[in-house]
N, CA, C and O atoms as CSV, one atom per row, in Angstrom:
chain,resi,resn,atom,element,x,y,z
A,1,MET,N,N,0.821,-1.190,0.000
A,1,MET,CA,C,0.000,0.000,0.000
A,1,MET,C,C,0.868,1.258,0.000
A,1,MET,O,O,0.602,2.196,-0.752
A,2,ILE,N,N,1.889,1.281,0.828
A,2,ILE,CA,C,2.769,2.446,0.916
A,2,ILE,C,C,3.538,2.641,-0.387
A,2,ILE,O,O,3.737,3.775,-0.823
A,3,LYS,N,N,3.972,1.548,-1.011
A,3,LYS,CA,C,4.703,1.662,-2.281
A,3,LYS,C,C,3.829,2.306,-3.350
A,3,LYS,O,O,4.277,3.198,-4.071
A,4,ASN,N,N,2.588,1.855,-3.451
A,4,ASN,CA,C,1.666,2.433,-4.428
A,4,ASN,C,C,1.371,3.896,-4.116
A,4,ASN,O,O,1.313,4.724,-5.024
A,5,PHE,N,N,1.184,4.216,-2.841
A,5,PHE,CA,C,0.922,5.595,-2.429
A,5,PHE,C,C,2.106,6.490,-2.777
A,5,PHE,O,O,1.930,7.592,-3.298
A,6,THR,N,N,3.317,6.009,-2.486
A,6,THR,CA,C,4.534,6.773,-2.778
A,6,THR,C,C,4.709,6.959,-4.280
A,6,THR,O,O,5.108,8.031,-4.734
A,7,LYS,N,N,4.412,5.920,-5.044
A,7,LYS,CA,C,4.543,5.997,-6.499
A,7,LYS,C,C,3.580,7.039,-7.083
A,7,LYS,O,O,3.923,7.766,-8.016
A,8,LYS,N,N,2.370,7.098,-6.516
A,8,LYS,CA,C,1.347,7.990,-7.055
A,8,LYS,C,C,1.488,9.432,-6.559
A,8,LYS,O,O,1.304,10.369,-7.335
A,9,PHE,N,N,1.816,9.621,-5.263
A,9,PHE,CA,C,1.785,10.963,-4.678
A,9,PHE,C,C,3.155,11.544,-4.348
A,9,PHE,O,O,3.285,12.761,-4.221
A,10,GLY,N,N,4.177,10.707,-4.207
A,10,GLY,CA,C,5.510,11.226,-3.932
A,10,GLY,C,C,6.106,10.676,-2.655
A,10,GLY,O,O,5.468,9.929,-1.913
A,11,GLU,N,N,7.346,11.065,-2.419
A,11,GLU,CA,C,8.106,10.604,-1.257
A,11,GLU,C,C,7.591,11.247,0.035
A,11,GLU,O,O,6.953,12.298,-0.012
A,12,PRO,N,N,7.864,10.622,1.189
A,12,PRO,CA,C,7.396,11.154,2.469
A,12,PRO,C,C,7.819,12.600,2.750
A,12,PRO,O,O,7.096,13.326,3.432
A,13,ASN,N,N,8.970,13.027,2.237
A,13,ASN,CA,C,9.412,14.406,2.474
A,13,ASN,C,C,8.569,15.423,1.710
A,13,ASN,O,O,8.511,16.592,2.092
A,14,ASP,N,N,7.913,14.985,0.633
A,14,ASP,CA,C,7.163,15.896,-0.231
A,14,ASP,C,C,5.654,15.870,0.013
A,14,ASP,O,O,4.929,16.698,-0.537
A,15,VAL,N,N,5.175,14.935,0.827
A,15,VAL,CA,C,3.739,14.716,0.972
A,15,VAL,C,C,3.317,14.882,2.429
A,15,VAL,O,O,4.019,14.456,3.345
A,16,VAL,N,N,2.155,15.512,2.625
A,16,VAL,CA,C,1.533,15.604,3.947
A,16,VAL,C,C,0.290,14.721,3.907
A,16,VAL,O,O,-0.547,14.873,3.017
A,17,PHE,N,N,0.160,13.803,4.857
A,17,PHE,CA,C,-0.985,12.891,4.920
A,17,PHE,C,C,-1.963,13.427,5.960
A,17,PHE,O,O,-1.697,13.373,7.160
A,18,ILE,N,N,-3.103,13.947,5.486
A,18,ILE,CA,C,-4.132,14.501,6.369
A,18,ILE,C,C,-5.342,13.589,6.291
A,18,ILE,O,O,-5.796,13.227,5.206
A,19,MET,N,N,-5.856,13.224,7.457
A,19,MET,CA,C,-6.951,12.262,7.507
A,19,MET,C,C,-8.052,12.773,8.419
A,19,MET,O,O,-7.777,13.306,9.494
A,20,GLY,N,N,-9.305,12.609,7.989
A,20,GLY,CA,C,-10.436,12.949,8.839
A,20,GLY,C,C,-10.527,11.975,9.995
A,20,GLY,O,O,-10.055,10.842,9.898
A,21,ASP,N,N,-11.133,12.411,11.089
A,21,ASP,CA,C,-11.143,11.588,12.304
A,21,ASP,C,C,-12.350,10.659,12.414
A,21,ASP,O,O,-12.543,10.033,13.456
A,22,TYR,N,N,-13.160,10.555,11.372
A,22,TYR,CA,C,-14.338,9.681,11.388
A,22,TYR,C,C,-15.203,9.936,12.613
A,22,TYR,O,O,-15.617,8.995,13.288
A,23,ASP,N,N,-15.471,11.174,12.897
A,23,ASP,CA,C,-16.250,11.553,14.070
A,23,ASP,C,C,-17.712,11.177,13.839
A,23,ASP,O,O,-18.505,12.001,13.382
A,24,LYS,N,N,-18.064,9.938,14.154
A,24,LYS,CA,C,-19.400,9.431,13.858
A,24,LYS,C,C,-20.315,9.353,15.078
A,24,LYS,O,O,-21.439,8.865,14.962
A,25,GLY,N,N,-19.874,9.808,16.219
A,25,GLY,CA,C,-20.748,9.842,17.383
A,25,GLY,C,C,-20.958,8.492,18.032
A,25,GLY,O,O,-20.026,7.936,18.612
A,26,SER,N,N,-22.167,7.950,17.945
A,26,SER,CA,C,-22.536,6.766,18.714
A,26,SER,C,C,-21.883,5.473,18.238
A,26,SER,O,O,-21.884,4.492,18.982
A,27,SER,N,N,-21.328,5.431,17.033
A,27,SER,CA,C,-20.738,4.188,16.547
A,27,SER,C,C,-19.350,3.931,17.126
A,27,SER,O,O,-18.764,2.876,16.883
A,28,ASN,N,N,-18.826,4.872,17.880
A,28,ASN,CA,C,-17.492,4.744,18.457
A,28,ASN,C,C,-17.538,5.166,19.921
A,28,ASN,O,O,-18.391,5.962,20.315
A,29,ILE,N,N,-16.627,4.637,20.723
A,29,ILE,CA,C,-16.550,5.027,22.124
A,29,ILE,C,C,-16.116,6.485,22.191
A,29,ILE,O,O,-15.139,6.872,21.549
A,30,GLY,N,N,-16.823,7.282,22.950
A,30,GLY,CA,C,-16.539,8.715,23.037
A,30,GLY,C,C,-15.115,9.015,23.463
A,30,GLY,O,O,-14.604,8.422,24.413
A,31,GLY,N,N,-14.476,9.937,22.760
A,31,GLY,CA,C,-13.125,10.359,23.108
A,31,GLY,C,C,-12.016,9.503,22.531
A,31,GLY,O,O,-10.843,9.849,22.669
A,32,LEU,N,N,-12.354,8.396,21.890
A,32,LEU,CA,C,-11.341,7.517,21.305
A,32,LEU,C,C,-11.476,7.504,19.791
A,32,LEU,O,O,-12.583,7.548,19.255
A,33,GLU,N,N,-10.326,7.443,19.096
A,33,GLU,CA,C,-10.397,7.392,17.643
A,33,GLU,C,C,-10.724,5.971,17.190
A,33,GLU,O,O,-10.328,5.010,17.849
A,34,PRO,N,N,-11.438,5.825,16.077
A,34,PRO,CA,C,-11.785,4.499,15.564
A,34,PRO,C,C,-10.541,3.691,15.191
A,34,PRO,O,O,-9.500,4.263,14.867
A,35,THR,N,N,-10.651,2.386,15.237
A,35,THR,CA,C,-9.526,1.495,14.969
A,35,THR,C,C,-8.963,1.688,13.571
A,35,THR,O,O,-7.744,1.704,13.398
A,36,ILE,N,N,-9.826,1.835,12.566
A,36,ILE,CA,C,-9.352,1.991,11.193
A,36,ILE,C,C,-8.488,3.237,11.058
A,36,ILE,O,O,-7.482,3.235,10.348
A,37,CYS,N,N,-8.880,4.275,11.729
A,37,CYS,CA,C,-8.137,5.534,11.700
A,37,CYS,C,C,-6.754,5.343,12.332
A,37,CYS,O,O,-5.749,5.832,11.816
A,38,LYS,N,N,-6.724,4.640,13.430
A,38,LYS,CA,C,-5.474,4.391,14.149
A,38,LYS,C,C,-4.501,3.580,13.295
A,38,LYS,O,O,-3.305,3.870,13.264
A,39,LYS,N,N,-5.014,2.564,12.602
A,39,LYS,CA,C,-4.168,1.708,11.763
A,39,LYS,C,C,-3.547,2.497,10.615
A,39,LYS,O,O,-2.348,2.388,10.356
A,40,PHE,N,N,-4.370,3.296,9.925
A,40,PHE,CA,C,-3.849,4.091,8.814
A,40,PHE,C,C,-2.788,5.079,9.282
A,40,PHE,O,O,-1.739,5.216,8.653
A,41,ARG,N,N,-3.062,5.764,10.384
A,41,ARG,CA,C,-2.083,6.730,10.894
A,41,ARG,C,C,-0.772,6.046,11.233
A,41,ARG,O,O,0.297,6.579,10.933
A,42,LYS,N,N,-0.833,4.881,11.850
A,42,LYS,CA,C,0.373,4.152,12.236
A,42,LYS,C,C,1.168,3.718,11.004
A,42,LYS,O,O,2.393,3.845,10.977
A,43,ILE,N,N,0.479,3.210,9.992
A,43,ILE,CA,C,1.148,2.768,8.761
A,43,ILE,C,C,1.881,3.931,8.108
A,43,ILE,O,O,3.045,3.794,7.731
A,44,PHE,N,N,1.216,5.071,7.971
A,44,PHE,CA,C,1.830,6.211,7.294
A,44,PHE,C,C,2.918,6.869,8.138
A,44,PHE,O,O,3.923,7.331,7.598
A,45,LYS,N,N,2.730,6.916,9.449
A,45,LYS,CA,C,3.780,7.475,10.321
A,45,LYS,C,C,5.034,6.617,10.276
A,45,LYS,O,O,6.143,7.145,10.192
A,46,ASN,N,N,4.872,5.307,10.331
A,46,ASN,CA,C,6.019,4.397,10.289
A,46,ASN,C,C,6.753,4.469,8.952
A,46,ASN,O,O,7.946,4.174,8.880
A,47,ALA,N,N,6.038,4.863,7.890
A,47,ALA,CA,C,6.669,5.005,6.573
A,47,ALA,C,C,7.369,6.356,6.421
A,47,ALA,O,O,8.034,6.596,5.414
A,48,GLY,N,N,7.225,7.245,7.419
A,48,GLY,CA,C,7.924,8.526,7.391
A,48,GLY,C,C,7.112,9.710,6.908
A,48,GLY,O,O,7.659,10.801,6.746
A,49,PHE,N,N,5.817,9.525,6.674
A,49,PHE,CA,C,4.975,10.630,6.223
A,49,PHE,C,C,4.585,11.520,7.401
A,49,PHE,O,O,4.391,11.033,8.515
A,50,ARG,N,N,4.472,12.829,7.152
A,50,ARG,CA,C,3.917,13.740,8.155
A,50,ARG,C,C,2.411,13.487,8.157
A,50,ARG,O,O,1.737,13.726,7.156
A,51,THR,N,N,1.890,13.005,9.280
A,51,THR,CA,C,0.510,12.541,9.364
A,51,THR,C,C,-0.274,13.370,10.370
A,51,THR,O,O,0.177,13.585,11.495
A,52,TYR,N,N,-1.457,13.837,9.955
A,52,TYR,CA,C,-2.291,14.659,10.829
A,52,TYR,C,C,-3.720,14.139,10.816
A,52,TYR,O,O,-4.246,13.743,9.776
A,53,LEU,N,N,-4.331,14.147,11.983
A,53,LEU,CA,C,-5.718,13.740,12.155
A,53,LEU,C,C,-6.531,15.009,12.405
A,53,LEU,O,O,-6.250,15.747,13.349
A,54,VAL,N,N,-7.531,15.267,11.570
A,54,VAL,CA,C,-8.294,16.513,11.638
A,54,VAL,C,C,-9.767,16.209,11.869
A,54,VAL,O,O,-10.333,15.322,11.230
A,55,ASN,N,N,-10.391,16.956,12.794
A,55,ASN,CA,C,-11.829,16.854,12.989
A,55,ASN,C,C,-12.511,17.419,11.748
A,55,ASN,O,O,-12.171,18.512,11.295
A,56,GLU,N,N,-13.464,16.684,11.201
A,56,GLU,CA,C,-14.068,17.034,9.920
A,56,GLU,C,C,-15.221,18.027,10.016
A,56,GLU,O,O,-15.937,18.220,9.033
A,57,PHE,N,N,-15.419,18.655,11.157
A,57,PHE,CA,C,-16.542,19.561,11.365
A,57,PHE,C,C,-16.557,20.679,10.328
A,57,PHE,O,O,-15.617,21.471,10.255
A,58,ARG,N,N,-17.608,20.745,9.533
A,58,ARG,CA,C,-17.887,21.767,8.514
A,58,ARG,C,C,-16.910,21.783,7.334
A,58,ARG,O,O,-16.934,22.735,6.553
A,59,THR,N,N,-16.062,20.780,7.175
A,59,THR,CA,C,-15.088,20.816,6.082
A,59,THR,C,C,-15.734,20.610,4.715
A,59,THR,O,O,-15.261,21.170,3.726
A,60,SER,N,N,-16.803,19.820,4.637
A,60,SER,CA,C,-17.443,19.613,3.335
A,60,SER,C,C,-18.610,20.570,3.119
A,60,SER,O,O,-19.208,20.584,2.043
A,61,LYS,N,N,-18.935,21.358,4.117
A,61,LYS,CA,C,-20.092,22.245,4.053
A,61,LYS,C,C,-19.732,23.667,3.624
A,61,LYS,O,O,-20.594,24.409,3.154
A,62,LEU,N,N,-18.449,24.052,3.787
A,62,LEU,CA,C,-18.015,25.410,3.471
A,62,LEU,C,C,-17.071,25.422,2.281
A,62,LEU,O,O,-16.250,24.520,2.122
A,63,CYS,N,N,-17.189,26.438,1.452
A,63,CYS,CA,C,-16.333,26.600,0.276
A,63,CYS,C,C,-14.889,26.814,0.716
A,63,CYS,O,O,-14.634,27.589,1.637
A,64,ASN,N,N,-13.942,26.137,0.068
A,64,ASN,CA,C,-12.540,26.285,0.455
A,64,ASN,C,C,-11.931,27.589,-0.050
A,64,ASN,O,O,-10.819,27.939,0.344
A,65,CYS,N,N,-12.635,28.308,-0.906
A,65,CYS,CA,C,-12.123,29.589,-1.419
A,65,CYS,C,C,-12.603,30.771,-0.578
A,65,CYS,O,O,-11.801,31.596,-0.141
A,66,CYS,N,N,-13.922,30.846,-0.353
A,66,CYS,CA,C,-14.479,32.024,0.321
A,66,CYS,C,C,-15.066,31.713,1.695
A,66,CYS,O,O,-15.529,32.627,2.378
A,67,ASN,N,N,-15.062,30.449,2.120
A,67,ASN,CA,C,-15.584,30.003,3.421
A,67,ASN,C,C,-17.069,30.287,3.616
A,67,ASN,O,O,-17.527,30.420,4.751
A,68,ARG,N,N,-17.819,30.380,2.532
A,68,ARG,CA,C,-19.272,30.523,2.632
A,68,ARG,C,C,-19.908,29.158,2.428
A,68,ARG,O,O,-19.303,28.251,1.857
A,69,GLU,N,N,-21.140,29.031,2.907
A,69,GLU,CA,C,-21.810,27.733,2.845
A,69,GLU,C,C,-22.153,27.344,1.405
A,69,GLU,O,O,-22.594,28.172,0.608
A,70,ILE,N,N,-21.940,26.077,1.098
A,70,ILE,CA,C,-22.297,25.525,-0.204
A,70,ILE,C,C,-23.234,24.345,0.016
A,70,ILE,O,O,-23.230,23.736,1.086
A,71,SER,N,N,-24.030,24.024,-0.985
A,71,SER,CA,C,-24.998,22.938,-0.832
A,71,SER,C,C,-25.221,22.244,-2.177
A,71,SER,O,O,-24.865,22.783,-3.225
A,72,PRO,N,N,-25.817,21.037,-2.142
A,72,PRO,CA,C,-26.101,20.319,-3.388
A,72,PRO,C,C,-27.065,21.123,-4.261
A,72,PRO,O,O,-27.960,21.794,-3.748
A,73,PHE,N,N,-26.880,21.054,-5.566
A,73,PHE,CA,C,-27.723,21.839,-6.461
A,73,PHE,C,C,-28.276,21.035,-7.633
A,73,PHE,O,O,-29.267,21.437,-8.243
A,74,MET,N,N,-27.657,19.917,-7.949
A,74,MET,CA,C,-28.036,19.162,-9.145
A,74,MET,C,C,-29.038,18.062,-8.792
A,74,MET,O,O,-28.849,17.316,-7.831
A,75,ILE,N,N,-30.099,17.976,-9.583
A,75,ILE,CA,C,-31.126,16.957,-9.386
A,75,ILE,C,C,-31.184,16.109,-10.654
A,75,ILE,O,O,-31.143,16.630,-11.769
A,76,ARG,N,N,-31.281,14.778,-10.462
A,76,ARG,CA,C,-31.341,13.882,-11.613
A,76,ARG,C,C,-32.363,12.775,-11.358
A,76,ARG,O,O,-32.858,12.605,-10.243
A,77,GLN,N,N,-32.658,12.043,-12.399
A,77,GLN,CA,C,-33.572,10.902,-12.319
A,77,GLN,C,C,-32.894,9.776,-11.541
A,77,GLN,O,O,-31.723,9.483,-11.778
A,78,SER,N,N,-33.613,9.147,-10.621
A,78,SER,CA,C,-33.088,8.011,-9.871
A,78,SER,C,C,-32.946,6.802,-10.789
A,78,SER,O,O,-33.749,6.613,-11.703
A,79,HIS,N,N,-31.922,5.981,-10.543
A,79,HIS,CA,C,-31.691,4.783,-11.353
A,79,HIS,C,C,-32.249,3.516,-10.708
A,79,HIS,O,O,-32.150,2.437,-11.292
A,80,LYS,N,N,-32.830,3.625,-9.525
A,80,LYS,CA,C,-33.389,2.452,-8.858
A,80,LYS,C,C,-34.688,2.045,-9.557
A,80,LYS,O,O,-35.504,2.901,-9.898
A,81,PRO,N,N,-34.882,0.735,-9.773
A,81,PRO,CA,C,-36.064,0.267,-10.526
A,81,PRO,C,C,-37.402,0.760,-9.967
A,81,PRO,O,O,-38.272,1.166,-10.737
A,82,ASN,N,N,-37.579,0.733,-8.660
A,82,ASN,CA,C,-38.850,1.180,-8.079
A,82,ASN,C,C,-39.035,2.685,-8.218
A,82,ASN,O,O,-40.163,3.161,-8.352
A,83,ASP,N,N,-37.941,3.439,-8.188
A,83,ASP,CA,C,-38.025,4.893,-8.313
A,83,ASP,C,C,-38.280,5.325,-9.752
A,83,ASP,O,O,-38.895,6.366,-9.987
A,84,ILE,N,N,-37.814,4.535,-10.715
A,84,ILE,CA,C,-38.036,4.862,-12.129
A,84,ILE,C,C,-39.528,4.823,-12.445
A,84,ILE,O,O,-40.027,5.640,-13.219
A,85,LYS,N,N,-40.236,3.868,-11.840
A,85,LYS,CA,C,-41.677,3.725,-12.086
A,85,LYS,C,C,-42.457,4.966,-11.663
A,85,LYS,O,O,-43.426,5.347,-12.318
A,86,VAL,N,N,-42.034,5.593,-10.570
A,86,VAL,CA,C,-42.747,6.775,-10.067
A,86,VAL,C,C,-42.057,8.074,-10.481
A,86,VAL,O,O,-42.421,9.154,-10.015
A,87,ASN,N,N,-41.052,7.961,-11.363
A,87,ASN,CA,C,-40.336,9.130,-11.888
A,87,ASN,C,C,-39.717,9.970,-10.756
A,87,ASN,O,O,-39.844,11.194,-10.737
A,88,LYS,N,N,-39.058,9.297,-9.831
A,88,LYS,CA,C,-38.479,9.979,-8.668
A,88,LYS,C,C,-37.181,10.697,-9.034
A,88,LYS,O,O,-36.334,10.153,-9.743
A,89,LYS,N,N,-37.042,11.904,-8.549
A,89,LYS,CA,C,-35.828,12.707,-8.740
A,89,LYS,C,C,-35.033,12.704,-7.436
A,89,LYS,O,O,-35.612,12.738,-6.350
A,90,ILE,N,N,-33.692,12.664,-7.549
A,90,ILE,CA,C,-32.836,12.700,-6.363
A,90,ILE,C,C,-31.795,13.804,-6.506
A,90,ILE,O,O,-31.433,14.201,-7.613
A,91,THR,N,N,-31.328,14.287,-5.372
A,91,THR,CA,C,-30.291,15.316,-5.351
A,91,THR,C,C,-28.930,14.647,-5.332
A,91,THR,O,O,-28.725,13.679,-4.600
A,92,ILE,N,N,-27.996,15.153,-6.129
A,92,ILE,CA,C,-26.633,14.626,-6.150
A,92,ILE,C,C,-25.844,15.333,-5.058
A,92,ILE,O,O,-25.595,16.535,-5.147
A,93,ASN,N,N,-25.450,14.591,-4.030
A,93,ASN,CA,C,-24.759,15.189,-2.892
A,93,ASN,C,C,-23.271,15.401,-3.123
A,93,ASN,O,O,-22.628,16.089,-2.330
A,94,GLY,N,N,-22.707,14.838,-4.171
A,94,GLY,CA,C,-21.272,14.946,-4.423
A,94,GLY,C,C,-20.846,16.249,-5.066
A,94,GLY,O,O,-19.673,16.614,-4.996
A,95,LEU,N,N,-21.783,16.964,-5.696
A,95,LEU,CA,C,-21.473,18.250,-6.318
A,95,LEU,C,C,-22.139,19.362,-5.526
A,95,LEU,O,O,-23.337,19.310,-5.247
A,96,LEU,N,N,-21.349,20.370,-5.167
A,96,LEU,CA,C,-21.850,21.459,-4.336
A,96,LEU,C,C,-21.582,22.801,-5.000
A,96,LEU,O,O,-20.605,22.965,-5.731
A,97,SER,N,N,-22.462,23.753,-4.735
A,97,SER,CA,C,-22.301,25.099,-5.278
A,97,SER,C,C,-22.911,26.097,-4.304
A,97,SER,O,O,-23.616,25.714,-3.370
A,98,HIS,N,N,-22.635,27.376,-4.527
A,98,HIS,CA,C,-23.215,28.436,-3.700
A,98,HIS,C,C,-24.693,28.594,-4.021
A,98,HIS,O,O,-25.103,28.451,-5.173
A,99,GLN,N,N,-25.491,28.889,-3.003
A,99,GLN,CA,C,-26.918,29.127,-3.214
A,99,GLN,C,C,-27.152,30.489,-3.863
A,99,GLN,O,O,-28.046,30.640,-4.695
A,100,GLU,N,N,-26.341,31.481,-3.479
A,100,GLU,CA,C,-26.484,32.811,-4.060
A,100,GLU,C,C,-26.055,32.762,-5.521
A,100,GLU,O,O,-25.264,31.905,-5.916
A,101,ASP,N,N,-26.576,33.673,-6.310
A,101,ASP,CA,C,-26.258,33.688,-7.741
A,101,ASP,C,C,-24.809,34.045,-8.018
A,101,ASP,O,O,-24.142,33.360,-8.794
A,102,LYS,N,N,-24.319,35.091,-7.406
A,102,LYS,CA,C,-22.965,35.562,-7.711
A,102,LYS,C,C,-22.089,35.529,-6.465
A,102,LYS,O,O,-22.410,36.152,-5.453
A,103,GLN,N,N,-20.998,34.807,-6.545
A,103,GLN,CA,C,-19.961,34.790,-5.522
A,103,GLN,C,C,-18.655,35.055,-6.230
A,103,GLN,O,O,-18.550,34.864,-7.442
A,104,LYS,N,N,-17.660,35.492,-5.485
A,104,LYS,CA,C,-16.395,35.813,-6.148
A,104,LYS,C,C,-15.687,34.570,-6.693
A,104,LYS,O,O,-14.927,34.674,-7.656
A,105,CYS,N,N,-15.924,33.389,-6.092
A,105,CYS,CA,C,-15.221,32.194,-6.571
A,105,CYS,C,C,-15.980,31.472,-7.686
A,105,CYS,O,O,-15.350,30.941,-8.600
A,106,GLU,N,N,-17.320,31.438,-7.636
A,106,GLU,CA,C,-18.162,30.806,-8.658
A,106,GLU,C,C,-17.660,29.432,-9.100
A,106,GLU,O,O,-17.478,29.191,-10.293
A,107,ILE,N,N,-17.438,28.544,-8.152
A,107,ILE,CA,C,-16.897,27.221,-8.438
A,107,ILE,C,C,-17.931,26.157,-8.083
A,107,ILE,O,O,-18.652,26.283,-7.093
A,108,ILE,N,N,-17.994,25.117,-8.895
A,108,ILE,CA,C,-18.760,23.925,-8.536
A,108,ILE,C,C,-17.761,22.968,-7.900
A,108,ILE,O,O,-16.784,22.572,-8.535
A,109,HIS,N,N,-18.006,22.598,-6.652
A,109,HIS,CA,C,-17.055,21.798,-5.887
A,109,HIS,C,C,-17.429,20.327,-5.876
A,109,HIS,O,O,-18.607,19.977,-5.805
A,110,ASN,N,N,-16.421,19.466,-5.946
A,110,ASN,CA,C,-16.580,18.065,-5.606
A,110,ASN,C,C,-16.532,18.028,-4.082
A,110,ASN,O,O,-15.600,18.568,-3.485
A,111,ARG,N,N,-17.510,17.406,-3.447
A,111,ARG,CA,C,-17.646,17.439,-1.991
A,111,ARG,C,C,-16.386,16.937,-1.273
A,111,ARG,O,O,-15.938,17.560,-0.312
A,112,ASP,N,N,-15.816,15.824,-1.728
A,112,ASP,CA,C,-14.657,15.242,-1.060
A,112,ASP,C,C,-13.404,16.084,-1.253
A,112,ASP,O,O,-12.643,16.285,-0.306
A,113,LYS,N,N,-13.182,16.578,-2.464
A,113,LYS,CA,C,-11.999,17.406,-2.717
A,113,LYS,C,C,-12.077,18.720,-1.953
A,113,LYS,O,O,-11.063,19.219,-1.465
A,114,ASN,N,N,-13.273,19.277,-1.848
A,114,ASN,CA,C,-13.468,20.498,-1.076
A,114,ASN,C,C,-13.136,20.257,0.397
A,114,ASN,O,O,-12.485,21.087,1.032
A,115,ALA,N,N,-13.585,19.121,0.942
A,115,ALA,CA,C,-13.314,18.792,2.343
A,115,ALA,C,C,-11.817,18.623,2.589
A,115,ALA,O,O,-11.300,19.096,3.601
A,116,VAL,N,N,-11.121,17.956,1.678
A,116,VAL,CA,C,-9.674,17.757,1.826
A,116,VAL,C,C,-8.940,19.095,1.782
A,116,VAL,O,O,-8.018,19.323,2.565
A,117,GLN,N,N,-9.343,19.979,0.870
A,117,GLN,CA,C,-8.703,21.294,0.787
A,117,GLN,C,C,-8.941,22.090,2.069
A,117,GLN,O,O,-8.042,22.785,2.543
A,118,ASN,N,N,-10.149,21.992,2.631
A,118,ASN,CA,C,-10.426,22.670,3.900
A,118,ASN,C,C,-9.596,22.080,5.037
A,118,ASN,O,O,-9.132,22.817,5.907
A,119,MET,N,N,-9.401,20.756,5.043
A,119,MET,CA,C,-8.558,20.134,6.072
A,119,MET,C,C,-7.119,20.614,5.951
A,119,MET,O,O,-6.461,20.858,6.963
A,120,LEU,N,N,-6.626,20.752,4.733
A,120,LEU,CA,C,-5.280,21.283,4.516
A,120,LEU,C,C,-5.190,22.720,5.021
A,120,LEU,O,O,-4.192,23.099,5.635
A,121,ASN,N,N,-6.223,23.522,4.768
A,121,ASN,CA,C,-6.249,24.897,5.270
A,121,ASN,C,C,-6.258,24.933,6.796
A,121,ASN,O,O,-5.645,25.815,7.397
A,122,ILE,N,N,-6.947,23.983,7.429
A,122,ILE,CA,C,-6.973,23.906,8.894
A,122,ILE,C,C,-5.581,23.596,9.431
A,122,ILE,O,O,-5.126,24.234,10.380
A,123,VAL,N,N,-4.900,22.617,8.828
A,123,VAL,CA,C,-3.544,22.253,9.273
A,123,VAL,C,C,-2.590,23.432,9.092
A,123,VAL,O,O,-1.783,23.713,9.978
A,124,LYS,N,N,-2.674,24.124,7.953
A,124,LYS,CA,C,-1.824,25.306,7.726
A,124,LYS,C,C,-2.092,26.378,8.773
A,124,LYS,O,O,-1.161,27.008,9.274
A,125,SER,N,N,-3.358,26.583,9.103
A,125,SER,CA,C,-3.727,27.577,10.110
A,125,SER,C,C,-3.174,27.208,11.484
A,125,SER,O,O,-2.713,28.077,12.224
A,126,ILE,N,N,-3.219,25.935,11.823
A,126,ILE,CA,C,-2.686,25.492,13.118
A,126,ILE,C,C,-1.195,25.774,13.199
A,126,ILE,O,O,-0.696,26.165,14.255
A,127,PHE,N,N,-0.474,25.580,12.094
A,127,PHE,CA,C,0.965,25.851,12.097
A,127,PHE,C,C,1.286,27.342,12.112
A,127,PHE,O,O,2.281,27.747,12.713
A,128,THR,N,N,0.461,28.167,11.461
A,128,THR,CA,C,0.778,29.595,11.392
A,128,THR,C,C,0.284,30.377,12.601
A,128,THR,O,O,1.038,31.167,13.170
A,129,ILE,N,N,-0.989,30.168,13.012
A,129,ILE,CA,C,-1.510,30.957,14.136
A,129,ILE,C,C,-1.751,30.132,15.399
A,129,ILE,O,O,-2.119,30.683,16.436
A,130,GLY,N,N,-1.547,28.826,15.322
A,130,GLY,CA,C,-1.641,27.986,16.511
A,130,GLY,C,C,-3.022,27.471,16.853
A,130,GLY,O,O,-3.199,26.874,17.915
A,131,ARG,N,N,-4.017,27.680,15.990
A,131,ARG,CA,C,-5.369,27.174,16.261
A,131,ARG,C,C,-6.142,27.034,14.955
A,131,ARG,O,O,-5.724,27.516,13.903
A,132,ARG,N,N,-7.294,26.351,15.062
A,132,ARG,CA,C,-8.178,26.193,13.901
A,132,ARG,C,C,-8.842,27.528,13.581
A,132,ARG,O,O,-9.037,28.348,14.478
A,133,PRO,N,N,-9.191,27.758,12.319
A,133,PRO,CA,C,-9.982,28.951,11.998
A,133,PRO,C,C,-11.330,28.884,12.717
A,133,PRO,O,O,-11.902,27.804,12.863
A,134,ASP,N,N,-11.832,30.018,13.159
A,134,ASP,CA,C,-13.085,30.053,13.923
A,134,ASP,C,C,-14.257,29.451,13.161
A,134,ASP,O,O,-15.157,28.871,13.769
A,135,ILE,N,N,-14.257,29.578,11.861
A,135,ILE,CA,C,-15.367,29.076,11.054
A,135,ILE,C,C,-15.467,27.544,11.097
A,135,ILE,O,O,-16.530,26.987,10.823
A,136,PHE,N,N,-14.377,26.869,11.437
A,136,PHE,CA,C,-14.363,25.402,11.519
A,136,PHE,C,C,-14.377,24.893,12.963
A,136,PHE,O,O,-14.017,23.742,13.211
A,137,THR,N,N,-14.781,25.724,13.908
A,137,THR,CA,C,-14.832,25.293,15.307
A,137,THR,C,C,-16.273,25.254,15.794
A,137,THR,O,O,-17.143,25.958,15.283
A,138,ARG,N,N,-16.499,24.422,16.784
A,138,ARG,CA,C,-17.800,24.385,17.452
A,138,ARG,C,C,-17.730,25.391,18.590
A,138,ARG,O,O,-17.007,25.186,19.565
A,139,ILE,N,N,-18.471,26.462,18.464
A,139,ILE,CA,C,-18.434,27.513,19.479
A,139,ILE,C,C,-19.529,27.230,20.497
A,139,ILE,O,O,-20.713,27.205,20.161
A,140,HIS,N,N,-19.121,27.017,21.741
A,140,HIS,CA,C,-20.071,26.753,22.821
A,140,HIS,C,C,-20.307,28.053,23.573
A,140,HIS,O,O,-19.361,28.671,24.059
A,141,THR,N,N,-21.572,28.474,23.672
A,141,THR,CA,C,-21.887,29.712,24.390
A,141,THR,C,C,-22.660,29.428,25.636
A,141,THR,O,O,-23.012,30.352,26.368
């Protein structure tokens, strides 16, 4: 796995491995990271990659360019046999865009790539100012 990863993305000195923490709530014991997450981090750390675990709060919900909220916009015909009979339409959750008509970035985002870019921005922010950007934190009042 590491050989293929290195071949595709580069050597450990050139690559930063950022991983979401799979914060799924009730499916995991509170305060502990899931086993799959732990295994991946250990494999990549032992191979020499700089590895970071990031809480995924709001990473796929906010635009990585302007930090404004984005949401699914494309609707298509369902491919499920029972849904075809009733002409059911479904929303595509993988493509996101701004709800407002005009934004300075005007980008259609792939949900996963947008989340990864936001996680990278969070890690950069932690190194430069020592904390997560406020927009990606849970503010308790």
